[in-house]
C-alpha angles and dihedrals in degrees: 000000000000089000091067118088108253090218092062105101140147119268091263092041093238100118148350129218127224088224130062108281131185088219093061118113131191103237091185084081124070108250098023111255135211121254131210116249092241092051091051092051094045100043118002096050096043141054088269089083087081088071094050112117092216090052092050093051093047092048091050091051092047092050091049091052092051090045090057088055092051096249113146117244090237090064092047089058094045122104096253091066093052120095114249118258120216133161091223134028116270122211114213124203128207115290123243090242092061090049091053090050091051090050091053091046091052091053095051096078090051092051091048091049092050092050090050092052091052092050091047091051091051090049093052091048092053093048092050090047093052095047094045091056096249094254094318097311099088128092119293129239091276095055112128119241089241089067091062112088117227123205123201122188116233113202117177113202114236115242130203114224113242118236116258115242114206115205119228109233120219122222114263119236134186119250113279095015121124109217091196091059093065120119142109113303116246119250119260109284144132124304128220140191111246133190112220113237127218114291092358119147127207090246091059091048091049092051092049092058100036096249136104136258089244092059091051091050091049090051092048110043091172093069111102108251095220095049114101094202140016130237121271111263096029113139110221137171114248125191109224126215112250087227091070120090121226089248091056091047095048091048092065111099109246097036110143109171146315118266120229 
């Protein structure tokens, strides 16, 4: 299941499916957003999720949060830090260890009460012994109360340390900036007009033309910054990598024309 994006979860975060699911959400976004079925199958449920800009930003933020807590990067990438992947939700019951701890905690008041009774009995015995004279060797009738020793039991209740919860910090961003649009800018090259196909995300368009989602957003200010994909039929401007030949560019479905 390592090929599935770890940020693909159900709406309640209880499970993820190995098949495209309308209930899946992309938790790399804040708040988690919906994903088209075709996009899930092409990226989220395959090794291609490693090239997703939203995945890269979320992984960088997660690594920075663990680094602040002093956890090595090798452990962050290990399997025990990855969320579990199951085709159906799994209900977990209380572990036997927690039941044993609760049993010990329930016996502690009884032990403390028994200890207190023993101390109180010893205290009463000493007081009776002092006032009765202790066989002729105790204090007389004129003995001051300060000469009588007083014992007081001190029982400190045992406490169980509470687990420490470490908050996960989110990456800070300046106002108006889209953290998912980060990425290396494409080299200077031609630009084209492109018609968005059905269920096609900006990330897929950027990969097809050797550019980045950030470059497409910069070339199209009208696109909503928090929207992971455009609508089918939209005409957008796409910067093209100078390494692509005109034949390769024109062969991509949705190509309209070159811009001067």
